[in-house]
C-alpha positions, -999 to +999 in steps of 0.1 A: +008-352+658+008-371+624+028-364+595+000-375+567-027-344+575-029-315+551-016-291+579+017-301+582+017-299+543+003-264+541+032-252+566+059-265+543+043-242+511+060-211+501+049-180+515+033-153+492+053-132+472+050-099+492+032-066+473-003-085+468-033-067+478-076-065+471-092-033+467-128-030+471-137-006+438-176-004+444-195+004+472-195+012+506-161+002+510-146+016+480-109+024+481-104+003+511-074-018+499-058-049+525-025-069+519-030-107+506+001-116+532-008-151+538-014-184+522-051-183+529-071-155+535-110-155+540-133-128+528-169-124+547-192-108+566-186-131+599-166-123+629-141-149+619-132-138+585-094-120+579-111-094+558-145-088+574-170-068+552-205-058+564-223-062+532-255-080+535-254-097+500-219-119+513-218-149+534-202-148+568-171-170+547-181-162+511-144-167+495-110-174+502-078-158+487-051-184+488-019-192+476+001-225+467+031-215+461+024-216+421+004-190+422-029-172+437-060-181+435-097-173+447-121-203+461-155-201+465-166-215+502-201-226+497-211-188+493-252-181+489-244-153+460-216-171+445-180-158+435-170-144+400-138-137+385-140-116+358-175-123+353-168-162+352-183-184+382-161-211+391-156-229+426-119-220+424-097-199+401-063-185+394-057-151+397-039-126+377-029-090+383-058-065+377-086-094+380-120-085+388-137-101+417-171-102+424-189-115+459-224-109+460-226-069+449-190-066+465-165-057+436-127-060+441-096-054+420-067-081+427-030-066+428-003-091+425+034-088+423+048-090+387 
């Protein structure tokens, strides 16, 4: 109802370009690929996550992949075991095509459209 909140701001963000995906590269789910087709996609083992992975080393809401109109990013959501991009651990990092994500023991590769 108010126009000063973040909900109305996020509604005006440009939708992510088509063709972005994340693929599990190591572990039980190896080969599983999921499209990144929204502005905010939570990865975790909880039922409320958008990309649910039953891996004990990741949190219920471990990290989110996002698109802010300028590009894709990954943001750790306060997970216990952290989120790394190409081996570097930061709370929020920009993503490039081919980047490797590590969430606990789960390893993923990001594919982004050119």
